[in-house]
TORMARFI-760428 format. One record per residue (C-alpha): y, z, x; residue number from 0. Coordinates in nm, 2 decimals. Each point is the difference from the previous one (the first is absolute). Layout:
TORMARFI-760428
[atom [Y, Z, X], NUM] ...
end
This chain:
TORMARFI-760428
[atom [-2.41, 2.28, -12.17], 0] [atom [-0.19, 0.27, 0.19], 1] [atom [0.05, 0.12, 0.36], 2] [atom [-0.31, -0.18, 0.12], 3] [atom [0.12, -0.33, -0.13], 4] [atom [0.34, 0.04, 0.15], 5] [atom [-0.15, 0.08, 0.34], 6] [atom [-0.21, -0.32, -0.02], 7] [atom [0.30, -0.21, -0.09], 8] [atom [0.20, 0.16, 0.29], 9] [atom [-0.29, -0.07, 0.24], 10] [atom [-0.01, -0.36, -0.13], 11] [atom [0.38, -0.04, 0.07], 12] [atom [-0.06, 0.13, 0.35], 13] [atom [-0.30, -0.22, 0.07], 14] [atom [0.10, -0.32, -0.16], 15] [atom [0.37, -0.03, 0.08], 16] [atom [0.08, -0.31, 0.22], 17] [atom [0.22, 0.22, 0.22], 18] [atom [-0.16, 0.20, 0.28], 19] [atom [0.00, 0.37, -0.07], 20] [atom [-0.08, 0.26, 0.27], 21] [atom [-0.02, 0.38, -0.04], 22] [atom [0.10, 0.20, 0.30], 23] [atom [-0.04, 0.38, 0.05], 24] [atom [0.30, 0.20, 0.10], 25] [atom [-0.07, -0.06, 0.36], 26] [atom [0.02, -0.37, -0.04], 27] [atom [-0.37, -0.09, 0.01], 28] [atom [-0.18, -0.24, -0.24], 29] [atom [-0.19, 0.18, -0.27], 30] [atom [-0.08, -0.30, -0.22], 31] [atom [0.11, -0.36, -0.06], 32] [atom [-0.06, -0.27, -0.26], 33] [atom [-0.17, -0.33, 0.05], 34] [atom [0.34, -0.18, 0.02], 35] [atom [0.09, 0.22, 0.30], 36] [atom [-0.32, -0.10, 0.19], 37] [atom [0.07, -0.37, -0.07], 38] [atom [0.36, 0.04, 0.12], 39] [atom [-0.10, 0.17, 0.33], 40] [atom [-0.35, -0.15, 0.06], 41] [atom [-0.15, 0.35, 0.05], 42] [atom [-0.28, 0.13, -0.21], 43] [atom [0.05, 0.34, -0.18], 44] [atom [-0.23, 0.16, 0.25], 45] [atom [0.21, -0.13, 0.29], 46] [atom [0.32, 0.08, -0.17], 47] [atom [-0.08, 0.36, -0.10], 48] [atom [0.14, 0.27, 0.22], 49] [atom [0.24, -0.23, 0.19], 50] [atom [0.37, 0.10, 0.04], 51] [atom [0.28, -0.20, -0.17], 52] [atom [0.16, -0.04, 0.35], 53] [atom [-0.29, -0.24, 0.10], 54] [atom [0.06, -0.22, -0.30], 55] [atom [0.36, -0.11, 0.08], 56] [atom [0.18, -0.15, 0.30], 57] [atom [0.16, 0.25, 0.24], 58] [atom [0.35, -0.12, -0.09], 59] [atom [-0.05, 0.09, -0.37], 60] [atom [-0.16, 0.35, 0.05], 61] [atom [0.32, 0.20, -0.03], 62] [atom [0.09, -0.18, -0.33], 63] [atom [-0.35, 0.06, -0.14], 64] [atom [0.01, 0.37, 0.12], 65] [atom [0.32, 0.04, -0.20], 66] [atom [-0.16, -0.13, -0.31], 67] [atom [-0.30, 0.22, 0.05], 68] [atom [0.21, 0.31, 0.04], 69] [atom [0.20, -0.09, -0.31], 70] [atom [-0.32, -0.02, -0.20], 71] [atom [-0.13, 0.33, 0.14], 72] [atom [0.33, 0.15, -0.12], 73] [atom [-0.07, -0.12, -0.35], 74] [atom [0.21, -0.32, 0.01], 75] [atom [-0.07, -0.37, 0.02], 76] [atom [0.11, -0.28, 0.23], 77] [atom [-0.01, -0.38, 0.00], 78] [atom [0.03, -0.22, 0.31], 79] [atom [-0.14, -0.30, 0.18], 80] [atom [-0.22, 0.03, 0.31], 81] [atom [-0.31, -0.16, 0.15], 82] [atom [-0.37, 0.08, -0.01], 83] [atom [-0.24, -0.06, 0.28], 84] [atom [-0.30, -0.21, -0.09], 85] [atom [-0.33, 0.06, 0.17], 86] [atom [0.02, -0.33, 0.18], 87] [atom [0.33, 0.11, 0.16], 88] [atom [0.24, -0.20, -0.22], 89] [atom [0.29, 0.16, -0.16], 90] [atom [0.05, -0.04, -0.38], 91] [atom [0.35, 0.06, -0.15], 92] [atom [-0.02, 0.24, -0.29], 93] [atom [0.22, 0.16, -0.26], 94] [atom [-0.09, 0.37, -0.04], 95] [atom [0.05, 0.28, -0.26], 96] [atom [-0.07, 0.35, 0.12], 97] [atom [-0.04, 0.29, -0.24], 98] [atom [-0.16, 0.34, -0.02], 99] [atom [-0.37, 0.06, -0.10], 100] [atom [0.01, 0.32, -0.21], 101] [atom [-0.29, 0.24, -0.08], 102] [atom [0.06, 0.29, -0.23], 103] [atom [0.38, -0.06, 0.03], 104] [atom [0.00, 0.01, 0.38], 105] [atom [0.04, -0.28, 0.25], 106] [atom [-0.34, -0.04, 0.14], 107] [atom [0.05, -0.33, 0.18], 108] [atom [0.18, -0.34, -0.01], 109] [atom [-0.07, -0.32, -0.18], 110] [atom [0.11, -0.33, 0.17], 111] [atom [0.01, -0.31, -0.22], 112] [atom [0.05, -0.32, 0.20], 113] [atom [0.01, -0.37, -0.10], 114] [atom [-0.02, -0.30, 0.23], 115] [atom [0.34, -0.19, 0.02], 116] [atom [-0.10, -0.28, 0.23], 117] [atom [0.06, -0.26, -0.28], 118] [atom [0.34, 0.16, -0.08], 119] [atom [0.10, -0.01, 0.36], 120] [atom [-0.11, -0.36, 0.03], 121] [atom [0.20, -0.10, -0.31], 122] [atom [0.30, 0.18, 0.13], 123] [atom [-0.03, -0.17, 0.34], 124] [atom [-0.04, -0.34, -0.17], 125] [atom [0.30, 0.07, -0.22], 126] [atom [0.20, 0.10, 0.31], 127] [atom [-0.10, -0.32, 0.18], 128] [atom [0.10, -0.21, -0.30], 129] [atom [0.33, 0.18, -0.03], 130] [atom [0.07, -0.06, 0.37], 131] [atom [-0.09, -0.37, -0.04], 132] [atom [0.23, -0.04, -0.30], 133] [atom [0.28, 0.19, 0.18], 134] [atom [-0.05, -0.23, 0.30], 135] [atom [0.01, -0.31, -0.23], 136] [atom [0.31, 0.13, -0.17], 137] [atom [0.19, 0.11, 0.31], 138] [atom [-0.08, -0.29, 0.23], 139] [atom [-0.01, -0.29, -0.25], 140] [atom [0.22, -0.28, 0.14], 141] [atom [0.18, -0.03, -0.33], 142] [atom [0.24, 0.26, -0.13], 143] [atom [-0.15, 0.22, -0.27], 144] [atom [0.15, 0.26, -0.24], 145] [atom [-0.21, 0.24, -0.21], 146] [atom [0.18, 0.03, -0.33], 147] [atom [-0.02, 0.26, -0.28], 148] [atom [-0.01, -0.12, -0.36], 149] [atom [0.37, 0.07, -0.02], 150] [atom [0.07, -0.24, 0.29], 151] [atom [0.08, 0.28, 0.24], 152] [atom [-0.12, -0.06, 0.36], 153] [atom [-0.28, 0.24, 0.10], 154] [atom [-0.05, -0.13, 0.35], 155] [atom [0.05, -0.31, 0.22], 156] [atom [-0.19, -0.14, 0.30], 157] [atom [0.11, -0.08, 0.35], 158] [atom [0.05, -0.37, -0.06], 159] [atom [0.25, 0.07, -0.29], 160] [atom [0.19, 0.24, 0.22], 161] [atom [0.02, -0.27, 0.27], 162] [atom [0.10, -0.27, -0.24], 163] [atom [0.27, 0.19, -0.18], 164] [atom [0.12, 0.25, 0.27], 165] [atom [-0.05, 0.29, -0.24], 166] [atom [-0.20, 0.30, 0.09], 167] [atom [-0.24, 0.13, -0.26], 168] [atom [0.20, 0.32, -0.05], 169] [atom [0.31, -0.20, -0.08], 170] [atom [-0.15, -0.18, -0.30], 171] [atom [-0.30, 0.20, -0.12], 172] [atom [0.08, 0.13, -0.35], 173] [atom [0.26, -0.27, -0.06], 174] [atom [-0.04, -0.28, -0.26], 175] [atom [-0.17, -0.30, 0.17], 176] [atom [0.22, -0.24, -0.19], 177] [atom [0.29, 0.11, 0.22], 178] [atom [-0.16, -0.19, 0.28], 179] [atom [-0.01, -0.32, -0.20], 180] [atom [0.29, -0.25, -0.01], 181] [atom [0.19, 0.05, -0.34], 182] [atom [-0.08, -0.34, -0.13], 183] [atom [-0.37, 0.05, 0.06], 184] [atom [-0.02, 0.34, -0.17], 185] [atom [-0.09, -0.11, -0.35], 186] [atom [-0.30, -0.19, 0.13], 187] [atom [-0.10, 0.30, 0.22], 188] [atom [0.02, 0.23, -0.30], 189] [atom [-0.22, -0.23, -0.20], 190] [atom [-0.24, -0.02, 0.30], 191] [atom [-0.04, 0.39, 0.00], 192] [atom [-0.06, 0.00, -0.37], 193] [atom [-0.27, -0.26, 0.04], 194] [atom [-0.16, 0.21, 0.27], 195] [atom [0.01, 0.31, -0.22], 196] [atom [-0.19, -0.20, -0.26], 197] [atom [-0.26, -0.07, 0.26], 198] [atom [0.10, -0.35, 0.09], 199] [atom [0.07, -0.11, 0.36], 200] [atom [0.33, -0.19, 0.04], 201] [atom [0.13, -0.23, 0.27], 202] [atom [0.33, -0.18, 0.04], 203] [atom [0.28, -0.08, 0.24], 204] [atom [0.27, 0.26, 0.04], 205] [atom [0.28, 0.13, 0.22], 206] [atom [-0.03, 0.34, 0.19], 207] [atom [0.30, 0.18, 0.12], 208] [atom [0.00, 0.15, 0.35], 209] [atom [0.20, 0.31, 0.12], 210] [atom [0.31, -0.22, 0.07], 211] [atom [-0.02, -0.18, -0.34], 212] [atom [-0.14, -0.32, 0.15], 213] [atom [-0.24, -0.20, -0.23], 214] [atom [-0.35, -0.06, 0.11], 215] [atom [-0.20, -0.28, -0.16], 216] [atom [-0.33, 0.15, -0.11], 217] [atom [-0.31, -0.07, -0.20], 218] [atom [-0.03, 0.30, -0.22], 219] [atom [-0.34, 0.12, -0.13], 220] [atom [-0.05, 0.29, -0.23], 221] [atom [-0.35, 0.14, -0.06], 222] [atom [-0.09, 0.29, -0.22], 223] [atom [-0.08, 0.34, 0.16], 224] [atom [-0.32, 0.12, -0.17], 225] [atom [-0.14, 0.35, 0.01], 226] [atom [-0.29, 0.11, -0.22], 227] [atom [0.06, -0.29, -0.25], 228] [atom [0.37, 0.09, -0.03], 229] [atom [0.29, -0.21, 0.14], 230] [atom [0.22, 0.25, 0.18], 231] [atom [0.25, -0.26, 0.15], 232] [atom [-0.01, -0.31, 0.21], 233] [atom [0.00, -0.13, 0.35], 234] [atom [0.28, -0.24, 0.08], 235] [atom [-0.08, -0.23, 0.29], 236] [atom [0.28, -0.20, 0.17], 237] [atom [-0.10, -0.29, 0.22], 238] [atom [0.31, -0.10, 0.20], 239] [atom [0.03, -0.38, -0.03], 240] [atom [0.36, -0.02, 0.13], 241] [atom [-0.10, -0.21, 0.30], 242] [atom [-0.19, -0.23, -0.24], 243] [atom [0.29, -0.03, -0.24], 244] [atom [0.24, -0.06, 0.29], 245] [atom [-0.23, -0.28, 0.12], 246] [atom [-0.02, -0.14, -0.35], 247] [atom [0.38, 0.00, -0.04], 248] [atom [0.02, -0.16, 0.35], 249] [atom [-0.24, -0.27, -0.11], 250] [atom [0.19, -0.05, -0.32], 251] [atom [0.32, -0.03, 0.19], 252] [atom [-0.16, -0.25, 0.24], 253] [atom [-0.14, -0.20, -0.29], 254] [atom [0.34, -0.02, -0.16], 255] [atom [0.15, -0.12, 0.33], 256] [atom [-0.27, -0.26, 0.03], 257] [atom [0.05, -0.11, -0.36], 258] [atom [0.37, -0.05, 0.06], 259] [atom [-0.06, -0.19, 0.32], 260] [atom [-0.25, -0.22, -0.18], 261] [atom [0.27, -0.07, -0.27], 262] [atom [0.22, -0.12, 0.28], 263] [atom [-0.28, -0.21, 0.15], 264] [atom [-0.10, -0.14, -0.34], 265] [atom [0.35, -0.12, -0.09], 266] [atom [-0.07, -0.37, -0.02], 267] [atom [0.36, -0.09, -0.09], 268] [atom [0.13, 0.15, 0.33], 269] [atom [0.02, -0.18, 0.33], 270] [atom [-0.16, 0.13, 0.32], 271] [atom [0.34, 0.13, 0.11], 272] [atom [0.06, 0.18, -0.33], 273] [atom [-0.34, 0.15, 0.01], 274] [atom [0.05, 0.14, 0.35], 275] [atom [0.35, 0.13, -0.08], 276] [atom [-0.15, 0.17, -0.32], 277] [atom [-0.27, 0.16, 0.22], 278] [atom [0.27, 0.13, 0.24], 279] [atom [0.20, 0.15, -0.28], 280] [atom [-0.31, 0.17, -0.14], 281] [atom [-0.07, 0.15, 0.34], 282] [atom [0.36, 0.14, 0.02], 283] [atom [-0.04, 0.15, -0.35], 284] [atom [-0.33, 0.16, 0.06], 285] [atom [0.06, 0.14, 0.35], 286] [atom [0.37, 0.06, 0.02], 287] [atom [0.10, -0.19, 0.31], 288] [atom [0.34, -0.16, 0.04], 289] [atom [-0.10, -0.35, 0.11], 290] [atom [-0.31, -0.22, -0.02], 291] [atom [-0.04, -0.33, 0.18], 292] [atom [-0.26, -0.25, 0.13], 293] [atom [0.02, -0.10, 0.37], 294] [atom [-0.15, -0.32, 0.15], 295] [atom [-0.09, -0.03, 0.36], 296] [atom [0.12, -0.32, 0.16], 297] [atom [-0.06, 0.00, 0.37], 298] [atom [0.23, 0.25, 0.16], 299] [atom [0.21, 0.04, -0.32], 300] [atom [-0.04, 0.19, -0.32], 301] [atom [0.12, -0.16, -0.33], 302] [atom [0.10, 0.20, -0.30], 303] [atom [-0.18, -0.21, -0.26], 304] [atom [0.06, 0.21, -0.32], 305] [atom [0.22, 0.31, -0.04], 306] [atom [0.12, 0.23, -0.28], 307] [atom [0.15, 0.34, -0.04], 308] [atom [0.31, 0.13, 0.18], 309] [atom [-0.01, -0.33, 0.20], 310] [atom [0.04, 0.16, 0.34], 311] [atom [-0.17, -0.31, 0.12], 312] [atom [0.09, -0.35, -0.13], 313] [atom [-0.25, -0.25, -0.12], 314] [atom [-0.02, -0.28, 0.25], 315] [atom [0.12, 0.21, 0.29], 316] [atom [-0.18, -0.02, 0.33], 317] [atom [-0.05, 0.26, 0.28], 318] [atom [-0.16, 0.00, 0.34], 319] [atom [-0.36, 0.10, -0.03], 320] [atom [0.03, 0.24, 0.30], 321] [atom [0.26, 0.21, -0.17], 322] [atom [-0.15, 0.00, -0.35], 323] [atom [-0.22, 0.28, -0.14], 324] [atom [-0.22, -0.28, -0.15], 325] [atom [-0.12, -0.09, 0.35], 326] [atom [-0.25, 0.29, -0.02], 327] [atom [-0.17, -0.19, -0.29], 328] [atom [-0.03, -0.32, 0.20], 329] [atom [-0.29, 0.15, 0.20], 330] [atom [-0.29, 0.23, -0.11], 331] [atom [0.20, 0.24, -0.21], 332] [atom [-0.07, -0.06, -0.37], 333] [atom [0.22, 0.28, -0.14], 334] [atom [0.29, 0.17, 0.16], 335] [atom [0.15, 0.32, -0.15], 336] [atom [0.30, 0.17, 0.15], 337] [atom [0.11, 0.31, -0.19], 338] [atom [0.31, 0.05, 0.22], 339] [atom [0.13, -0.23, 0.27], 340] [atom [0.20, 0.29, 0.15], 341] [atom [-0.32, 0.15, 0.14], 342] [atom [-0.05, -0.03, 0.38], 343] [atom [-0.27, -0.26, -0.04], 344] [atom [0.23, -0.25, -0.18], 345] [atom [0.34, 0.09, 0.12], 346] [atom [-0.04, -0.22, 0.31], 347] [atom [-0.15, -0.30, -0.18], 348] [atom [0.20, -0.32, 0.07], 349] [atom [0.05, -0.05, -0.37], 350] [atom [0.16, 0.34, -0.05], 351] [atom [0.34, -0.11, 0.12], 352] [atom [0.05, -0.25, -0.27], 353] [atom [-0.23, 0.12, -0.29], 354] [atom [0.18, 0.21, -0.25], 355] [atom [-0.32, 0.16, -0.12], 356] [atom [-0.13, 0.35, 0.03], 357] [atom [-0.34, -0.07, -0.18], 358] [atom [-0.20, -0.31, 0.03], 359] [atom [-0.33, -0.13, -0.14], 360] [atom [-0.14, -0.35, 0.08], 361] [atom [-0.33, -0.17, -0.08], 362] [atom [-0.14, -0.31, 0.17], 363] [atom [0.01, -0.32, -0.20], 364] [atom [-0.31, -0.21, 0.09], 365] [atom [-0.03, -0.37, -0.10], 366] [atom [-0.32, -0.17, 0.10], 367] [atom [-0.09, 0.10, 0.35], 368] [atom [0.33, 0.12, 0.12], 369] [atom [0.28, 0.26, -0.05], 370] [atom [0.28, -0.16, -0.21], 371] [atom [0.25, 0.29, 0.01], 372] [atom [0.04, 0.34, -0.17], 373] [atom [0.08, 0.15, -0.33], 374] [atom [0.26, 0.27, 0.07], 375] [atom [0.15, 0.30, -0.19], 376] [atom [0.28, 0.19, 0.17], 377] [atom [0.22, 0.29, -0.09], 378] [atom [0.32, 0.16, 0.13], 379] [atom [-0.14, 0.35, -0.03], 380] [atom [-0.29, 0.15, 0.18], 381] [atom [-0.32, 0.05, -0.20], 382] [atom [-0.19, 0.30, 0.15], 383] [atom [-0.21, 0.04, -0.32], 384] [atom [-0.19, -0.31, 0.11], 385] [atom [-0.19, -0.27, -0.18], 386] [atom [-0.33, 0.09, -0.15], 387] [atom [-0.32, -0.21, 0.03], 388] [atom [0.02, -0.15, -0.34], 389] [atom [0.36, -0.11, 0.05], 390] [atom [-0.10, -0.16, 0.33], 391] [atom [-0.28, -0.17, -0.17], 392] [atom [0.22, -0.13, -0.27], 393] [atom [0.27, -0.13, 0.24], 394] [atom [-0.28, -0.17, 0.19], 395] [atom [-0.10, -0.16, -0.33], 396] [atom [0.36, -0.11, -0.05], 397] [atom [-0.02, -0.16, 0.35], 398] [atom [-0.31, -0.19, -0.12], 399] [atom [0.18, -0.12, -0.31], 400] [atom [0.30, -0.12, 0.21], 401] [atom [-0.23, -0.18, 0.24], 402] [atom [-0.18, -0.15, -0.30], 403] [atom [0.33, -0.11, -0.15], 404] [atom [0.10, -0.15, 0.33], 405] [atom [-0.32, -0.19, 0.03], 406] [atom [0.03, -0.13, -0.36], 407] [atom [-0.37, -0.04, -0.01], 408] [atom [-0.25, 0.20, -0.19], 409] [atom [0.09, 0.35, 0.11], 410] [atom [0.12, 0.10, -0.34], 411] [atom [-0.37, 0.02, -0.10], 412] [atom [-0.05, 0.27, 0.26], 413] [atom [0.29, 0.20, -0.13], 414] [atom [-0.13, -0.03, -0.36], 415] [atom [-0.35, 0.11, 0.12], 416] [atom [0.15, 0.31, 0.16], 417] [atom [0.21, 0.07, -0.30], 418] [atom [-0.24, -0.05, -0.29], 419] [atom [-0.36, 0.04, 0.12], 420] [atom [-0.20, 0.28, 0.15], 421] [atom [-0.06, -0.05, 0.37], 422] [atom [-0.36, 0.13, 0.00], 423] [atom [-0.15, -0.16, -0.31], 424] [atom [0.23, -0.29, -0.07], 425] [atom [0.05, 0.12, -0.36], 426] [atom [0.34, 0.01, -0.16], 427] [atom [0.19, 0.32, 0.08], 428] [atom [0.21, 0.22, -0.22], 429] [atom [0.31, -0.23, 0.03], 430] [atom [-0.19, -0.31, -0.12], 431] [atom [-0.18, 0.20, -0.27], 432] [atom [0.33, 0.13, -0.14], 433] [atom [0.13, -0.36, -0.02], 434] [atom [-0.31, -0.11, -0.18], 435] [atom [-0.01, 0.28, -0.25], 436] [atom [0.37, -0.06, -0.09], 437] [atom [-0.09, -0.36, -0.08], 438] [atom [-0.30, 0.11, -0.19], 439] [atom [0.21, 0.23, -0.22], 440] [atom [0.24, -0.28, -0.07], 441] [atom [-0.28, -0.23, -0.10], 442] [atom [-0.17, 0.27, -0.21], 443] [atom [0.32, 0.06, -0.20], 444] [atom [0.05, -0.37, -0.05], 445] [atom [-0.34, -0.07, -0.14], 446] [atom [-0.07, 0.34, -0.16], 447] [atom [-0.31, 0.09, 0.20], 448] [atom [-0.12, 0.28, 0.21], 449] [atom [-0.12, 0.05, 0.36], 450] [atom [-0.17, 0.27, 0.20], 451] [atom [0.08, 0.18, 0.33], 452] [atom [-0.29, 0.17, 0.19], 453] [atom [0.04, 0.25, 0.28], 454] [atom [-0.31, 0.00, 0.22], 455] [atom [-0.07, 0.27, 0.27], 456] [atom [-0.31, 0.00, 0.22], 457] [atom [-0.20, 0.32, -0.04], 458] [atom [-0.06, 0.21, 0.32], 459] [atom [0.15, -0.28, 0.22], 460] [atom [0.14, 0.27, 0.23], 461] [atom [-0.36, 0.08, 0.10], 462] [atom [-0.04, -0.35, 0.14], 463] [atom [0.32, 0.02, 0.20], 464] [atom [-0.07, 0.35, 0.13], 465] [atom [-0.37, -0.06, 0.07], 466] [atom [0.00, -0.35, 0.14], 467] [atom [0.36, -0.07, 0.10], 468] [atom [0.29, -0.20, -0.14], 469] [atom [-0.14, -0.33, 0.13], 470] [atom [-0.31, 0.04, -0.22], 471] [atom [0.23, 0.12, -0.28], 472] [atom [0.22, -0.31, 0.03], 473] [atom [-0.31, -0.22, 0.00], 474] [atom [-0.12, 0.17, -0.32], 475] [atom [0.33, -0.06, -0.16], 476] [atom [-0.01, -0.37, 0.08], 477] [atom [-0.35, -0.03, -0.16], 478] [atom [0.13, 0.19, -0.31], 479] [atom [0.30, -0.24, -0.02], 480] [atom [-0.23, -0.30, 0.02], 481] [atom [-0.22, 0.14, -0.28], 482] [atom [0.30, 0.07, -0.22], 483] [atom [0.13, -0.35, 0.05], 484] [atom [-0.34, -0.15, -0.07], 485] [atom [-0.02, 0.20, -0.33], 486] [atom [0.34, -0.09, -0.14], 487] [atom [0.12, -0.32, -0.16], 488] [atom [0.27, -0.21, 0.17], 489] [atom [0.26, 0.12, -0.26], 490] [atom [-0.07, 0.37, 0.10], 491] [atom [0.17, 0.17, 0.29], 492] [atom [-0.15, 0.26, 0.23], 493] [atom [0.24, 0.17, 0.24], 494] [atom [-0.05, 0.27, 0.26], 495] [atom [0.27, 0.27, -0.02], 496] [atom [-0.12, 0.17, 0.32], 497] [atom [-0.29, 0.21, 0.12], 498] [atom [-0.30, -0.05, -0.23], 499] [atom [0.23, -0.05, -0.31], 500] [atom [-0.02, -0.34, -0.18], 501] [atom [0.17, -0.11, -0.32], 502] [atom [-0.12, -0.27, -0.23], 503] [atom [0.22, -0.20, -0.25], 504] [atom [-0.19, -0.16, -0.29], 505] [atom [0.27, -0.22, -0.15], 506] [atom [-0.16, -0.09, -0.33], 507] [atom [-0.17, 0.28, -0.20], 508] [atom [-0.07, 0.00, -0.37], 509] [atom [-0.13, 0.36, -0.01], 510] [atom [-0.18, 0.27, 0.19], 511] [atom [-0.33, -0.20, -0.01], 512] [atom [0.15, -0.27, 0.23], 513] [atom [0.12, 0.26, 0.25], 514] [atom [-0.34, 0.19, -0.03], 515] [atom [-0.19, -0.33, 0.08], 516] [atom [0.20, -0.05, 0.31], 517] [atom [-0.02, 0.37, 0.10], 518] [atom [-0.38, -0.02, -0.04], 519] [atom [-0.02, -0.31, 0.22], 520] [atom [0.21, 0.17, 0.27], 521] [atom [-0.22, 0.32, -0.03], 522] [atom [-0.32, -0.21, 0.04], 523] [atom [0.15, -0.19, 0.30], 524] [atom [0.06, 0.33, 0.18], 525] [atom [-0.35, 0.15, -0.06], 526] [atom [-0.17, -0.18, 0.29], 527] [atom [0.06, 0.18, 0.34], 528] [atom [0.23, -0.16, 0.25], 529] [atom [-0.20, -0.08, 0.31], 530] [atom [0.19, 0.00, 0.33], 531] [atom [-0.17, -0.01, 0.34], 532] [atom [-0.33, 0.07, -0.16], 533] [atom [0.12, 0.31, -0.18], 534] [atom [0.02, 0.02, -0.38], 535] [atom [0.31, 0.17, -0.14], 536] [atom [0.06, 0.09, -0.37], 537] [atom [0.33, -0.15, -0.13], 538] [atom [0.00, 0.11, -0.36], 539] [atom [0.33, 0.00, -0.18], 540] [atom [0.17, 0.19, -0.28], 541] [atom [0.22, -0.20, -0.23], 542] [atom [0.29, 0.09, -0.23], 543] [atom [0.10, -0.25, -0.27], 544] [atom [0.33, -0.02, -0.19], 545] [atom [0.07, -0.26, -0.27], 546] [atom [0.33, -0.17, -0.08], 547] [atom [0.17, 0.06, -0.24], 548] [atom [-0.22, 0.27, -0.17], 549] [atom [0.00, 0.25, 0.29], 550] [atom [0.35, -0.08, 0.13], 551] [atom [0.25, -0.28, -0.03], 552] [atom [0.20, 0.06, 0.32], 553] [atom [-0.16, -0.08, 0.34], 554] [atom [0.05, 0.34, 0.17], 555] [atom [-0.15, 0.19, -0.30], 556] [atom [-0.29, -0.25, -0.02], 557] [atom [-0.08, 0.05, 0.37], 558] [atom [0.03, 0.37, -0.04], 559] [atom [-0.25, 0.00, -0.30], 560] [atom [-0.25, -0.21, 0.21], 561] [atom [0.04, 0.25, 0.29], 562] [atom [-0.06, 0.30, -0.24], 563] [atom [-0.31, -0.18, -0.13], 564] [atom [-0.13, -0.05, 0.35], 565] [atom [0.03, 0.37, 0.08], 566] [atom [-0.18, 0.08, -0.32], 567] [atom [-0.28, -0.23, 0.10], 568] [atom [-0.02, 0.19, 0.33], 569] [atom [0.00, 0.33, -0.17], 570] [atom [-0.28, -0.11, -0.24], 571] [atom [-0.24, -0.08, 0.29], 572] [atom [0.14, -0.31, 0.18], 573] [atom [-0.17, -0.35, 0.01], 574] [atom [0.12, -0.07, -0.35], 575] [atom [0.29, -0.14, -0.20], 576] [atom [0.23, 0.18, -0.25], 577] [atom [0.26, -0.13, -0.24], 578] [atom [0.35, 0.16, -0.01], 579] [atom [-0.06, 0.06, -0.37], 580] [atom [-0.37, 0.05, 0.00], 581] [atom [-0.04, 0.09, -0.36], 582] [atom [0.19, -0.31, -0.13], 583] [atom [-0.19, -0.22, 0.24], 584] [atom [-0.33, 0.15, -0.12], 585] [atom [0.08, -0.07, -0.36], 586] [atom [0.10, -0.36, 0.08], 587] [atom [-0.32, -0.05, 0.21], 588] [atom [-0.21, 0.13, -0.29], 589] [atom [0.17, -0.23, -0.25], 590] [atom [-0.06, -0.29, 0.24], 591] [atom [-0.36, 0.09, 0.04], 592] [atom [-0.04, 0.03, -0.38], 593] [atom [0.15, -0.34, -0.05], 594] [atom [-0.23, -0.14, 0.26], 595] [atom [-0.30, 0.13, -0.19], 596] 
end
């Protein structure tokens, strides 16, 4: 290749490169520039020629540019970022390379090669904003979050997790996350992390340990941490459901109390007196008082009608109303709770001189239009820990039972209603459902047949409660309950377990097709919106189906299988039903379809 050709190629490189190239003389004035330079600055070559480099950059950058220029004049090169002034007055961020222009081996001037980095700056700014957004989401998310390495070591935690556990980040970062999980839950947590590392999200209930070793009920979610198509670790998200679990346990305890009270009320072989005495004994067992009795107001006297316990008062004994604590219940006081009669408020009460009690709880007994007397629980020790609201409600329920027993007329139905049905929808509750499924299991064993249990949970029901209020949510639940009852046969049972959770018992099922037929009817019944006060609300449901005995032969395991199937239906998109053993059900349904053809 001859010299002329090389010169033409070099000139082409100078003219056609997309980067701006400017040739300055040793004094820093423009000698020549390529077309890209005129496009970058907006100046024509004629306008550009002879101008000093100082006029092309902002004042703040001139020292840095001068340094690069001097470096090139000394035979070196430099690379830096600065800004170029455009003809219209705007400033364009650029990345520059400065190097000497040689002629006959001597530095005759300086070449400056510049490229526009507006797009790069914009991308960097966008990336920075996204990083800040993610950091904000991570740090200030209301649920506790850990970032985990593939090994299970903690990389960082957010503020909510610090608050929930009492650990500061520096105390646990670098440690195995499994150390913060209760020992009995660790195998499941290990499997959850393995699932996340395979790219699968995982969700389950777990127990998180705080700094003092206390156990926090949590819903644990693990999601893979992806970076450039590689799973580097996982995010562990802990939603504290301790208050919810406490409430559930309190409800379960209350349900058990009500069940036991109902058994007392439902004892047909017992007399009224035996029923009342059994209720008093139950109250002593549940609440730890020393004595329980029923008083009856008779003019200016108080009669001890029934009594059990330490027998500090005798059945049949009478006391002046004016010196009896029960007198407070003869008026407008419906419930009287005295944690300690030695307090100043009660020490001077006329009854204090003769009453051996330190703690006292009494509830009005109302028969018809008047106050009959009081149901009383009393103890010889003070009870400063108090009586919680559910205990008060249950004792008031006991008072209703005692009043019903005293009336001997129809009040047992009210007790049964409170014990076995849901107050909002009128459907059977968990207690009655459990009774029916026990009978169904016995019948199924006797006749060698199967049955189905279906868990149904309304999709996005929280949005109705949050957006329109609980009154609208309750109205929607009533409509759903009515649709479910209308869809089922008389032999089927639909119960409400609480919130938007319903359970269906289909007592005679020959195979998955029977359960699928019912699930399909329920699904269709919930497709039409629920209209309340002129507003339409979606009330779709997800259904999990478990079959007896193929999925489980014991009631707890059968219910658990149905619950798992429900959550799978939700994960797969909601508004659908899933069998506990989906593959086996699919095969059976296919066989049934083939036989039908």
